[in-house]
SEKOL-999157 format. One record per residue (C-alpha): x negated, y, z negated; residue in one letter; chain. Coordinates in Angstrom, 2 decimals, decimal comma. Each point is the difference from the previous one (the first is absolute). Layout:
SEKOL-999157
NODE | X | Y | Z | A | A
...
end
This chain:
SEKOL-999157
NODE | 0,00 | 0,00 | 0,00 | M | A
NODE | -2,37 | 2,69 | 1,24 | R | A
NODE | 0,88 | 3,57 | -0,99 | R | A
NODE | -0,82 | 3,00 | 2,16 | L | A
NODE | -0,71 | 2,11 | -3,08 | R | A
NODE | -2,22 | -0,17 | -3,06 | K | A
NODE | 2,26 | 1,34 | -2,75 | V | A
NODE | 2,23 | -2,68 | -1,53 | K | A
NODE | 3,77 | 0,09 | -0,60 | I | A
NODE | 1,67 | -1,20 | -3,20 | V | A
NODE | 3,73 | -0,78 | 0,23 | A | A
NODE | 2,19 | -0,53 | -3,07 | T | A
NODE | 2,51 | -2,83 | 0,25 | L | A
NODE | 3,54 | 0,27 | -1,29 | G | A
NODE | 3,64 | -0,56 | 0,99 | P | A
NODE | -0,62 | 1,43 | 3,48 | A | A
NODE | -2,98 | -2,29 | 0,63 | S | A
NODE | 0,38 | -3,37 | -1,65 | E | A
NODE | 0,64 | -2,38 | 2,90 | T | A
NODE | -2,60 | -1,92 | 1,95 | Y | A
NODE | 0,95 | 1,78 | 3,22 | E | A
NODE | -0,40 | 3,49 | -1,50 | T | A
NODE | -3,24 | -0,73 | -1,86 | I | A
NODE | -1,52 | -1,53 | 3,11 | R | A
NODE | 1,14 | 2,99 | 2,07 | A | A
NODE | -1,52 | 2,37 | -2,57 | L | A
NODE | -3,36 | -1,78 | 0,21 | H | A
NODE | 0,09 | -0,04 | 3,78 | E | A
NODE | 0,89 | 3,72 | -0,01 | A | A
NODE | -3,05 | 0,79 | -2,13 | G | A
NODE | 0,44 | -0,86 | -3,69 | A | A
NODE | -3,29 | -1,41 | -1,32 | D | A
NODE | 0,98 | -0,23 | -3,68 | V | A
NODE | 3,37 | -0,77 | -1,57 | F | A
NODE | 0,87 | 1,55 | -3,37 | R | A
NODE | 2,24 | -1,84 | -2,42 | L | A
NODE | 1,52 | 2,48 | -2,46 | N | A
NODE | 0,35 | -1,78 | -3,34 | M | A
NODE | 2,43 | 2,68 | -1,21 | S | A
NODE | 2,64 | -1,55 | 2,23 | H | A
NODE | 1,02 | -3,58 | 0,56 | G | A
NODE | -0,16 | -3,21 | -1,99 | S | A
NODE | -2,96 | -2,35 | 0,01 | H | A
NODE | 1,87 | -2,31 | 2,35 | E | A
NODE | 0,59 | 2,87 | 2,44 | E | A
NODE | -3,69 | 0,93 | -0,19 | I | A
NODE | -0,96 | -3,65 | 0,56 | R | A
NODE | 2,21 | -0,16 | 3,09 | A | A
NODE | -1,63 | 3,09 | 1,54 | K | A
NODE | -3,46 | -1,36 | -0,81 | H | A
NODE | 0,78 | -3,29 | 1,75 | E | A
NODE | 1,30 | 1,80 | 3,09 | I | A
NODE | -3,14 | 2,15 | 0,22 | I | A
NODE | -2,22 | -3,06 | -0,20 | R | A
NODE | 2,08 | -1,73 | 2,67 | Q | A
NODE | -0,36 | 3,03 | 2,29 | V | A
NODE | -3,74 | -0,03 | -0,69 | E | A
NODE | -0,18 | -3,66 | 0,99 | K | A
NODE | 2,20 | 0,33 | 3,08 | D | A
NODE | -1,95 | 2,98 | 1,37 | L | A
NODE | -3,41 | -1,21 | -1,21 | D | A
NODE | -0,57 | 3,47 | -1,44 | S | A
NODE | -1,18 | 0,68 | -3,59 | P | A
NODE | 2,43 | 2,14 | -2,00 | I | A
NODE | -0,62 | 1,64 | -3,37 | A | A
NODE | 2,72 | -0,03 | -2,66 | I | A
NODE | 0,05 | 2,78 | -2,60 | L | A
NODE | 2,08 | -0,54 | -3,15 | A | A
NODE | 0,84 | 3,36 | -1,59 | D | A
NODE | 0,63 | -0,35 | -3,75 | L | A
NODE | 2,69 | 2,23 | -1,49 | Q | A
NODE | -2,02 | 1,37 | -2,91 | G | A
NODE | 1,44 | 1,59 | -3,16 | P | A
NODE | 3,24 | 1,78 | 0,89 | K | A
NODE | 1,03 | 2,87 | -2,28 | L | A
NODE | 3,70 | 0,79 | 0,05 | R | A
NODE | 2,55 | 1,89 | -2,10 | V | A
NODE | 2,92 | -1,87 | -1,52 | G | A
NODE | 3,67 | 0,30 | 0,88 | V | A
NODE | 2,54 | 2,81 | -0,36 | F | A
NODE | 3,52 | -0,19 | -1,37 | G | A
NODE | 1,27 | 1,59 | 3,20 | N | A
NODE | -2,64 | -1,75 | 2,17 | E | A
NODE | -1,34 | 3,42 | 1,08 | A | A
NODE | -0,38 | 3,54 | -1,38 | E | A
NODE | -0,95 | 3,40 | 1,39 | E | A
NODE | -3,05 | 1,62 | -1,62 | L | A
NODE | -0,15 | 3,79 | 0,25 | E | A
NODE | -3,27 | 1,87 | 0,42 | E | A
NODE | -1,15 | 1,41 | -3,33 | G | A
NODE | 2,14 | -2,37 | -2,06 | A | A
NODE | -1,33 | -2,14 | -2,85 | A | A
NODE | -0,12 | -3,76 | 0,52 | F | A
NODE | -1,19 | -2,69 | -2,36 | R | A
NODE | -1,56 | -3,37 | 0,74 | L | A
NODE | -0,05 | -2,55 | -2,83 | D | A
NODE | 0,04 | -3,70 | -0,87 | L | A
NODE | 3,69 | -0,06 | -0,98 | D | A
NODE | 1,66 | -2,60 | 2,31 | P | A
NODE | 3,40 | 1,75 | -0,21 | A | A
NODE | 1,30 | 1,21 | 3,40 | P | A
NODE | -1,26 | 3,46 | 0,94 | G | A
NODE | 1,75 | 3,26 | 0,78 | D | A
NODE | -0,92 | 3,47 | 1,25 | A | A
NODE | -2,21 | 0,60 | -3,06 | T | A
NODE | -1,95 | -3,27 | -0,37 | R | A
NODE | -0,72 | -3,49 | 1,28 | V | A
NODE | -2,01 | -3,01 | -1,08 | C | A
NODE | -3,51 | -0,44 | 1,38 | L | A
NODE | -0,76 | -3,59 | -1,09 | P | A
NODE | -3,79 | 0,30 | 0,21 | H | A
NODE | -1,59 | 0,76 | -3,38 | K | A
NODE | -3,42 | 0,14 | 1,65 | E | A
NODE | 1,05 | 3,18 | 1,80 | I | A
NODE | 0,85 | 1,77 | -3,25 | F | A
NODE | -3,30 | -1,16 | -1,51 | D | A
NODE | -1,89 | 1,72 | 2,82 | A | A
NODE | 2,05 | 3,18 | 0,53 | L | A
NODE | -1,10 | 3,44 | -1,11 | E | A
NODE | 1,80 | 3,36 | 0,15 | P | A
NODE | -0,28 | 1,47 | 3,49 | G | A
NODE | -0,04 | -3,39 | 1,75 | A | A
NODE | 2,31 | -0,42 | 2,99 | R | A
NODE | 2,53 | -2,77 | 0,53 | L | A
NODE | 1,25 | -0,54 | 3,55 | L | A
NODE | 3,28 | -1,86 | 0,48 | V | A
NODE | 1,38 | -1,52 | 3,20 | N | A
NODE | -3,11 | 0,52 | 2,15 | D | A
NODE | -0,53 | 3,48 | -1,40 | G | A
NODE | 3,43 | 1,34 | 0,87 | K | A
NODE | 0,46 | 0,81 | -3,70 | I | A
NODE | -2,93 | 1,55 | -1,89 | R | A
NODE | -0,23 | 0,22 | -3,76 | L | A
NODE | -2,64 | 1,65 | -2,20 | T | A
NODE | -0,63 | -1,35 | -3,50 | V | A
NODE | 0,38 | 2,64 | -2,71 | E | A
NODE | -0,09 | -2,21 | -3,09 | E | A
NODE | -0,66 | -3,72 | -0,36 | C | A
NODE | -0,53 | -2,79 | -2,47 | G | A
NODE | -0,38 | -3,75 | -0,09 | S | A
NODE | 3,62 | -0,58 | 1,04 | D | A
NODE | 1,19 | 3,18 | 1,74 | F | A
NODE | -0,86 | 2,84 | 2,36 | A | A
NODE | 1,95 | 3,24 | 0,04 | N | A
NODE | -0,29 | 1,45 | 3,49 | C | A
NODE | 0,93 | 3,05 | 2,02 | R | A
NODE | 1,54 | -0,58 | 3,44 | V | A
NODE | -2,24 | 1,72 | 2,54 | E | A
NODE | 1,80 | -1,35 | 3,07 | T | A
NODE | 3,58 | -1,15 | -0,43 | G | A
NODE | 2,16 | -2,44 | 1,88 | G | A
NODE | 1,91 | -3,23 | -0,34 | T | A
NODE | -1,48 | -2,59 | -2,36 | I | A
NODE | 1,54 | -3,46 | 0,02 | S | A
NODE | -0,48 | -3,52 | -1,33 | N | A
NODE | -3,50 | -1,52 | 0,00 | R | A
NODE | -1,71 | 2,64 | 2,11 | K | A
NODE | -3,78 | -0,25 | 0,13 | G | A
NODE | -2,28 | 2,18 | -2,11 | V | A
NODE | -3,48 | 1,22 | 0,90 | N | A
NODE | -2,42 | 1,37 | -2,60 | V | A
NODE | -2,78 | 1,68 | 1,99 | P | A
NODE | -1,86 | 1,88 | -2,74 | D | A
NODE | -1,07 | -2,84 | -2,31 | V | A
NODE | -1,61 | -3,41 | 0,32 | V | A
NODE | 2,63 | -2,35 | -1,37 | L | A
NODE | -1,08 | -2,88 | -2,25 | P | A
NODE | 1,83 | -2,46 | 2,21 | L | A
NODE | -1,16 | -3,44 | 1,02 | A | A
NODE | -0,65 | 0,06 | 3,74 | A | A
NODE | 1,85 | -3,30 | 0,36 | L | A
NODE | 3,45 | -0,60 | -1,47 | S | A
NODE | 1,23 | -3,49 | -0,80 | E | A
NODE | 1,80 | 0,01 | 3,35 | K | A
NODE | -3,26 | 0,97 | 1,72 | D | A
NODE | -1,86 | -2,84 | -1,70 | R | A
NODE | 2,63 | -2,50 | 1,12 | D | A
NODE | 0,02 | 1,44 | 3,51 | D | A
NODE | -3,80 | -0,01 | 0,20 | L | A
NODE | -0,25 | -3,66 | -0,90 | E | A
NODE | 2,81 | -0,88 | 2,40 | F | A
NODE | -1,47 | 1,77 | 3,05 | V | A
NODE | -3,55 | -1,16 | -0,73 | C | A
NODE | 1,28 | -3,58 | -0,10 | A | A
NODE | 1,79 | 0,65 | 3,30 | L | A
NODE | -3,24 | 1,19 | 1,58 | G | A
NODE | 0,27 | 3,74 | 0,67 | V | A
NODE | -3,16 | 1,80 | 1,07 | D | A
NODE | 0,32 | 3,36 | -1,76 | W | A
NODE | 1,57 | 1,15 | -3,27 | L | A
NODE | 1,03 | 3,66 | -0,24 | A | A
NODE | 0,08 | 1,45 | -3,53 | L | A
NODE | 2,51 | 2,78 | -0,65 | S | A
NODE | -0,55 | 3,04 | -2,24 | F | A
NODE | -3,68 | -0,67 | -0,65 | V | A
NODE | -1,39 | 2,61 | -2,41 | Q | A
NODE | -3,54 | -1,22 | -0,71 | R | A
NODE | -2,48 | -2,69 | 0,99 | A | A
NODE | 0,91 | -2,34 | -2,86 | K | A
NODE | 3,49 | -0,29 | 1,49 | D | A
NODE | -1,66 | -1,80 | 2,92 | V | A
NODE | -2,10 | -2,35 | -2,12 | F | A
NODE | 3,03 | -1,74 | -1,53 | E | A
NODE | 1,51 | -0,75 | 3,41 | A | A
NODE | -3,34 | -1,23 | 1,33 | R | A
NODE | -0,37 | -2,38 | -2,93 | E | A
NODE | 3,50 | -1,38 | 0,52 | L | A
NODE | -0,45 | -0,32 | 3,76 | A | A
NODE | -3,26 | -1,90 | -0,58 | D | A
NODE | -1,22 | 0,44 | 3,57 | G | A
NODE | 3,22 | -1,17 | 1,62 | R | A
NODE | 0,78 | 3,43 | 1,48 | A | A
NODE | -1,82 | 3,28 | 0,56 | A | A
NODE | 1,05 | 2,94 | -2,18 | I | A
NODE | 1,30 | 3,23 | 1,53 | L | A
NODE | 0,69 | 2,98 | -2,29 | S | A
NODE | 2,79 | 2,43 | 0,80 | K | A
NODE | -0,93 | 3,61 | -0,70 | I | A
NODE | 3,23 | 1,70 | -0,99 | E | A
NODE | -0,76 | 1,81 | -3,28 | K | A
NODE | -2,17 | 3,06 | -0,77 | P | A
NODE | -1,96 | -2,09 | -2,53 | A | A
NODE | -0,93 | -2,41 | 2,79 | A | A
NODE | -1,27 | 2,85 | 2,16 | V | A
NODE | -2,18 | 1,22 | -2,87 | E | A
NODE | -1,38 | -3,49 | -0,67 | A | A
NODE | -0,19 | -0,94 | 3,66 | F | A
NODE | -3,70 | -0,91 | 0,23 | E | A
NODE | 0,30 | -2,49 | -2,86 | D | A
NODE | 3,24 | -1,43 | 1,40 | I | A
NODE | -1,60 | -0,35 | 3,45 | L | A
NODE | -2,97 | -1,85 | -1,48 | D | A
NODE | 2,36 | -2,43 | -1,74 | A | A
NODE | 2,23 | -0,59 | 3,05 | S | A
NODE | -0,34 | -1,82 | 3,32 | D | A
NODE | 2,17 | 2,57 | 1,78 | G | A
NODE | 2,11 | 3,11 | -0,53 | I | A
NODE | 3,46 | 1,22 | 0,97 | M | A
NODE | 0,63 | 3,74 | 0,07 | V | A
NODE | 3,64 | -0,22 | -1,12 | A | A
NODE | 1,17 | 3,49 | 0,80 | R | A
NODE | 3,56 | -0,42 | -1,31 | G | A
NODE | -0,54 | 0,14 | -3,75 | D | A
NODE | -3,20 | 1,99 | 0,51 | L | A
NODE | 2,08 | 2,72 | 1,64 | G | A
NODE | 2,44 | -0,07 | -2,92 | V | A
NODE | -2,60 | 0,33 | -2,75 | E | A
NODE | -2,21 | 2,50 | 1,83 | L | A
NODE | 0,87 | 3,04 | 2,12 | P | A
NODE | 0,74 | -1,28 | 3,50 | V | A
NODE | -2,59 | 2,44 | 1,34 | S | A
NODE | -2,69 | -1,89 | -1,94 | A | A
NODE | 0,70 | -3,37 | 1,62 | V | A
NODE | -1,58 | 0,54 | 3,48 | P | A
NODE | -3,46 | 0,98 | -1,31 | P | A
NODE | 0,14 | -2,83 | -2,55 | I | A
NODE | 0,85 | -2,42 | 2,81 | Q | A
NODE | -2,96 | 1,20 | 2,04 | K | A
NODE | -2,45 | -0,24 | -2,92 | R | A
NODE | 1,16 | -3,47 | -1,03 | L | A
NODE | -0,18 | -1,37 | 3,54 | V | A
NODE | -3,58 | 1,24 | 0,39 | R | A
NODE | -1,06 | -1,47 | -3,34 | K | A
NODE | 1,49 | -3,36 | 0,94 | C | A
NODE | -1,78 | 0,07 | 3,34 | R | A
NODE | -3,31 | 0,75 | -1,72 | A | A
NODE | 0,57 | -2,91 | -2,38 | A | A
NODE | 0,86 | -2,38 | 2,88 | A | A
NODE | 3,37 | -0,78 | -1,58 | K | A
NODE | 3,23 | 0,03 | 2,02 | P | A
NODE | 2,48 | 2,81 | -0,62 | V | A
NODE | 3,68 | 0,23 | 0,92 | I | A
NODE | 1,86 | 3,29 | 0,46 | V | A
NODE | 3,63 | -0,59 | -0,97 | A | A
NODE | 3,46 | 1,47 | -0,61 | T | A
NODE | 2,43 | 1,83 | 2,27 | Q | A
NODE | -2,19 | -0,26 | 3,09 | M | A
NODE | 2,95 | -0,51 | 2,37 | L | A
NODE | 2,84 | 0,58 | -2,47 | E | A
NODE | 2,50 | 1,22 | 2,59 | S | A
NODE | -0,28 | -3,32 | 1,83 | M | A
NODE | 2,00 | -1,64 | -2,77 | I | A
NODE | 3,02 | 1,35 | 1,85 | E | A
NODE | -1,37 | 1,27 | 3,31 | S | A
NODE | -1,74 | -1,84 | 2,84 | P | A
NODE | -2,27 | 3,02 | 0,47 | M | A
NODE | -2,34 | 1,60 | -2,58 | P | A
NODE | -0,35 | 3,71 | -0,57 | T | A
NODE | -3,03 | 1,78 | 1,43 | R | A
NODE | -1,12 | 0,84 | -3,54 | A | A
NODE | -0,01 | -3,72 | -0,88 | E | A
NODE | -2,04 | -0,86 | 3,07 | V | A
NODE | -2,49 | 2,71 | -0,99 | S | A
NODE | -0,16 | -1,46 | -3,54 | D | A
NODE | -0,78 | -3,47 | 1,36 | V | A
NODE | -2,58 | 1,47 | 2,38 | A | A
NODE | -1,68 | 1,96 | -2,79 | T | A
NODE | -0,55 | -3,16 | -2,03 | A | A
NODE | -1,48 | -1,71 | 3,05 | I | A
NODE | -2,32 | 2,93 | 0,75 | Y | A
NODE | -1,19 | -0,20 | -3,63 | E | A
NODE | -1,15 | -3,57 | 0,67 | G | A
NODE | 2,37 | -1,79 | -2,35 | T | A
NODE | -0,03 | -3,78 | 0,28 | D | A
NODE | 3,77 | -0,38 | 0,10 | A | A
NODE | 3,27 | 1,90 | 0,20 | I | A
NODE | 3,12 | -1,37 | -1,64 | M | A
NODE | 3,72 | -0,22 | 0,60 | L | A
NODE | 2,30 | -0,39 | -3,02 | S | A
NODE | 3,76 | 0,36 | 0,34 | A | A
NODE | -0,43 | 0,56 | 3,76 | E | A
NODE | -0,72 | -3,71 | 0,51 | S | A
NODE | 1,60 | -1,40 | -3,17 | A | A
NODE | 3,46 | 1,52 | 0,13 | A | A
NODE | 0,16 | 2,22 | 3,07 | G | A
NODE | 2,00 | -0,47 | 3,16 | S | A
NODE | -3,08 | 0,03 | 2,26 | Y | A
NODE | -2,83 | -2,01 | -1,60 | P | A
NODE | -1,59 | -1,22 | 3,24 | I | A
NODE | 0,25 | 3,46 | 1,58 | E | A
NODE | -1,75 | 1,48 | -3,06 | A | A
NODE | -2,95 | -2,42 | 0,35 | V | A
NODE | -0,12 | 0,62 | 3,75 | T | A
NODE | -0,09 | 3,75 | -0,60 | T | A
NODE | -2,91 | -0,31 | -2,42 | M | A
NODE | -1,84 | -2,23 | 2,45 | D | A
NODE | 0,44 | 2,47 | 2,86 | R | A
NODE | -1,04 | 2,99 | -2,10 | V | A
NODE | -3,13 | -1,86 | -1,14 | A | A
NODE | -0,99 | -0,97 | 3,55 | I | A
NODE | 0,48 | 3,59 | 1,19 | E | A
NODE | -1,96 | 1,53 | -2,88 | V | A
NODE | -2,91 | -2,42 | 0,24 | E | A
NODE | -0,29 | 0,69 | 3,74 | A | A
NODE | -0,43 | 3,72 | -0,71 | D | A
NODE | -3,67 | 1,10 | 0,29 | P | A
NODE | 0,57 | 2,17 | -3,07 | T | A
NODE | 0,70 | -3,13 | -2,05 | Y | A
NODE | -3,49 | -1,36 | 0,60 | E | A
NODE | -1,51 | 3,38 | -0,85 | Q | A
NODE | 1,92 | 0,23 | -3,28 | I | A
NODE | -0,82 | -3,58 | -0,99 | I | A
NODE | -3,68 | 0,54 | 0,77 | S | A
NODE | -0,15 | 3,30 | -1,87 | A | A
NODE | 1,62 | -1,53 | -3,10 | S | A
NODE | -2,24 | -3,08 | -0,08 | R | A
NODE | -2,00 | -0,24 | -3,22 | T | A
NODE | -3,55 | -1,25 | -0,31 | S | A
NODE | -0,32 | -3,75 | -0,45 | S | A
NODE | -1,38 | -1,74 | -3,06 | G | A
NODE | -3,51 | -1,29 | -0,40 | S | A
NODE | 0,42 | -3,77 | 0,27 | T | A
NODE | -1,05 | -2,18 | 2,92 | V | A
NODE | 3,67 | -0,60 | 0,83 | A | A
NODE | 0,62 | 3,78 | 0,07 | D | A
NODE | -2,90 | 0,45 | 2,42 | A | A
NODE | 1,17 | -2,87 | 2,21 | I | A
NODE | 3,54 | 1,31 | 0,44 | V | A
NODE | -1,23 | 3,59 | 0,52 | A | A
NODE | -2,37 | -1,24 | 2,68 | A | A
NODE | 2,81 | -2,00 | 1,63 | A | A
NODE | 2,13 | 3,12 | 0,22 | R | A
NODE | -2,83 | 2,13 | 1,42 | E | A
NODE | -0,85 | -2,61 | 2,62 | I | A
NODE | 3,65 | -0,24 | 0,99 | A | A
NODE | 0,24 | 3,78 | 0,33 | E | A
NODE | -3,16 | 0,41 | 2,08 | K | A
NODE | 0,31 | -2,98 | 2,33 | T | A
NODE | 2,74 | -1,78 | 1,91 | D | A
NODE | 1,01 | -2,35 | -2,81 | I | A
NODE | 3,57 | -1,30 | 0,10 | K | A
NODE | 0,45 | -1,25 | -3,58 | A | A
NODE | -1,73 | -0,62 | -3,32 | I | A
NODE | 0,43 | -3,61 | -1,14 | C | A
NODE | -0,72 | -0,50 | -3,69 | C | A
NODE | -0,03 | -3,34 | -1,75 | F | A
NODE | 1,26 | 0,40 | -3,55 | T | A
NODE | 0,97 | -2,24 | -2,90 | Q | A
NODE | 1,06 | 2,41 | -2,73 | S | A
NODE | 1,02 | 2,70 | 2,49 | G | A
NODE | -2,64 | 2,46 | -1,19 | T | A
NODE | -1,88 | 0,17 | 3,32 | T | A
NODE | 3,22 | 0,76 | 1,86 | A | A
NODE | 0,91 | 2,68 | -2,58 | L | A
NODE | -3,43 | 1,61 | 0,34 | L | A
NODE | 0,32 | -0,08 | 3,78 | T | A
NODE | 3,46 | 1,58 | -0,23 | A | A
NODE | -1,44 | 2,73 | -2,24 | R | A
NODE | -2,19 | 1,02 | 2,93 | E | A
NODE | 3,15 | 0,56 | 2,12 | R | A
NODE | -1,73 | -1,14 | 3,23 | P | A
NODE | 1,43 | 0,94 | 3,38 | G | A
NODE | 0,29 | -3,66 | 1,03 | V | A
NODE | 2,20 | -2,78 | -1,42 | P | A
NODE | -1,16 | -1,99 | -3,02 | I | A
NODE | 0,48 | -3,76 | 0,34 | I | A
NODE | -0,05 | -1,40 | -3,54 | A | A
NODE | -0,78 | -3,71 | 0,18 | M | A
NODE | 0,35 | -2,21 | -3,06 | T | A
NODE | 0,66 | -3,60 | -0,93 | S | A
NODE | 2,12 | 1,10 | -2,97 | L | A
NODE | 3,69 | 0,60 | 0,69 | L | A
NODE | 0,41 | 2,21 | -3,07 | G | A
NODE | -2,80 | 2,29 | 1,15 | T | A
NODE | 1,49 | 0,22 | 3,47 | S | A
NODE | 3,39 | 0,95 | -1,38 | R | A
NODE | -1,32 | 2,62 | -2,44 | R | A
NODE | -2,00 | 1,68 | 2,76 | L | A
NODE | 3,21 | 0,57 | 1,97 | C | A
NODE | 0,36 | 3,13 | -2,15 | L | A
NODE | -3,41 | 1,39 | 0,99 | S | A
NODE | -0,56 | 2,56 | 2,74 | W | A
NODE | -1,01 | -1,40 | 3,37 | G | A
NODE | -0,32 | -3,63 | -1,06 | C | A
NODE | 1,24 | -2,62 | 2,46 | H | A
NODE | -0,02 | -3,11 | -2,20 | C | A
NODE | -0,88 | -3,40 | 1,46 | V | A
NODE | -0,38 | -3,37 | -1,71 | M | A
NODE | -3,16 | -1,93 | 0,86 | T | A
NODE | -1,41 | -3,35 | -1,15 | P | A
NODE | -2,85 | 0,02 | -2,50 | E | A
NODE | -3,28 | 0,57 | 1,82 | L | A
NODE | -3,53 | -1,02 | -0,86 | E | A
NODE | -2,12 | 1,63 | 2,75 | R | A
NODE | -0,07 | 3,56 | 1,25 | F | A
NODE | 0,01 | -1,08 | 3,64 | K | A
NODE | 3,35 | -1,72 | -0,59 | G | A
NODE | 1,31 | 3,19 | -1,57 | A | A
NODE | -1,03 | 2,08 | 3,01 | V | A
NODE | 1,66 | -2,45 | 2,39 | V | A
NODE | 3,16 | 0,00 | -2,11 | S | A
NODE | 0,03 | 3,81 | -0,07 | A | A
NODE | -0,44 | 0,23 | 3,77 | A | A
NODE | 2,83 | -2,46 | 0,63 | R | A
NODE | 2,30 | 1,84 | -2,44 | T | A
NODE | -0,73 | 3,42 | 1,52 | A | A
NODE | 0,87 | -1,35 | 3,46 | R | A
NODE | 3,08 | -1,93 | -1,13 | A | A
NODE | 1,42 | 3,03 | -1,82 | A | A
NODE | -0,54 | 2,22 | 3,01 | G | A
NODE | -2,63 | 2,23 | -1,58 | F | A
NODE | -2,74 | -0,93 | 2,46 | A | A
NODE | -0,81 | -1,91 | 3,19 | T | A
NODE | -2,95 | -2,23 | 0,83 | E | A
NODE | -1,95 | 2,97 | 1,34 | T | A
NODE | 0,36 | 2,00 | -3,25 | D | A
NODE | -2,02 | 0,11 | -3,19 | Q | A
NODE | 1,00 | -0,11 | -3,66 | I | A
NODE | -1,75 | 0,57 | -3,32 | V | A
NODE | -0,02 | -2,97 | -2,39 | V | A
NODE | -0,74 | 0,34 | -3,73 | T | A
NODE | -0,26 | -2,86 | -2,46 | A | A
NODE | -1,74 | -1,25 | -3,09 | G | A
NODE | -2,51 | -2,81 | 0,05 | V | A
NODE | 0,39 | -2,45 | -1,68 | P | A
NODE | 3,63 | -0,26 | 1,09 | F | A
NODE | 3,02 | -0,31 | -2,29 | N | A
NODE | -1,70 | 1,89 | -2,85 | V | A
NODE | 1,78 | 3,26 | -0,90 | P | A
NODE | -2,08 | 3,17 | -0,06 | G | A
NODE | -2,85 | -1,11 | 2,26 | T | A
NODE | 0,52 | 2,18 | 3,10 | T | A
NODE | -3,51 | 0,30 | 1,34 | N | A
NODE | -0,03 | -0,49 | 3,78 | I | A
NODE | 1,21 | 1,89 | 3,07 | L | A
NODE | -0,13 | -0,99 | 3,64 | R | A
NODE | 1,10 | 1,67 | 3,22 | V | A
NODE | 1,31 | -2,95 | 1,97 | A | A
NODE | 1,43 | -0,64 | 3,46 | P | A
NODE | 3,54 | -1,32 | 0,21 | C | A
NODE | -1,14 | -2,63 | 2,49 | D | A
NODE | -0,84 | -2,92 | -2,28 | E | A
NODE | -2,24 | -1,53 | 2,65 | R | A
NODE | -2,32 | 2,97 | -0,47 | L | A
NODE | 0,15 | -0,49 | -3,77 | I | A
NODE | -1,13 | -3,62 | 0,29 | Y | A
NODE | -2,74 | 0,95 | 2,44 | N | A
NODE | -1,42 | 2,92 | -1,99 | T | A
NODE | 0,69 | -0,67 | -3,69 | D | A
NODE | -2,49 | -2,37 | -1,64 | P | A
NODE | 1,91 | 0,03 | -3,34 | G | A
end
């Protein structure tokens, strides 16, 4: 399943995309990764979607990554006697632990940990920030607030607390159950919601025990402040602009997005830009021009992946949404300005032998008529380092490990191919040449760059580079290895 673009597309599955026919059509239209939202659906429904994805993968002989997105701790108000109340700007409103139904003056907030962390002056944002409260007085079981922005407040609306780091466990009991379930199923990535600090990632990594890679969602101001530590602890990042735009001024989100994408690129860790990318396509077969520009901006920044949420999960036009993203990506990446921006934003490589090998591969590809960079990888690190370079030619990531192949489906530019275990470099070069031809990246008269580690099948040993012809007869005649 060769793509004509390097950025990857993540599509969320839901009621609009749960049949074999639709999931297959989404993959054929351009979806490289499928997201399973653990906030919705039973375990049996999640299992059914997982089985369909794996069947599509088998039928099309095309690796597919599956991302399970854990719900995270959800903070919500209680219920009201009248189900909803109108809060007037300037009015007093109290939040407390009393489970009695609320009214226009108070409501239960059944999260003692919030009261333990609040201080006067802290903001509370209700219903995605539509209602804004400022704490004037607080204690261990109450917060007396002033309504800064009024509106309708109703049963169980969500609450955001942007100004304090809450002493919440990153994983709820539901998250722990979901994590074990999806790891047993065999998902490739776990997305952690509402990460605030690096130690939130460590618990999930311990529970996953190597069965899935860990991706942290950046959606709180505390996560932005602690980003370097969170990035170090994570295998990948999602810039989740929905809650981030609630807890921070919306004007702050674009520069944060740009900074986080660049830091992920420098660290050779995949990054997804998510939320409301083609929101209008939930109900319309055509996106707005502003949405297309938003998608294009993320691609110009060099993000690894762009994501659809409700557009593919619950919208009326899921396949059209994926097709639109695919077309925008192809158009952007064909723009000469794209290559200039990517080159200008490239950071210096590290100081290891592997860093030098992949940097040399990219330079050779840029200065000569090389059609692809073929990297043999076990852990995926060599492919990730190659992707960090953002070369102008395709990256063919070749591995004997199915899990590695699937995880790399999230990484920029990686065309993932399964290969048998190899023992000699000459066999690797022949295999790379055959794969490049079979996938349509090169012909017999072309050349490719091959990188690998000798001895084979040992992670972290990338130490060899060869410019090779795609005619395997020439390889046998000229390669003594």
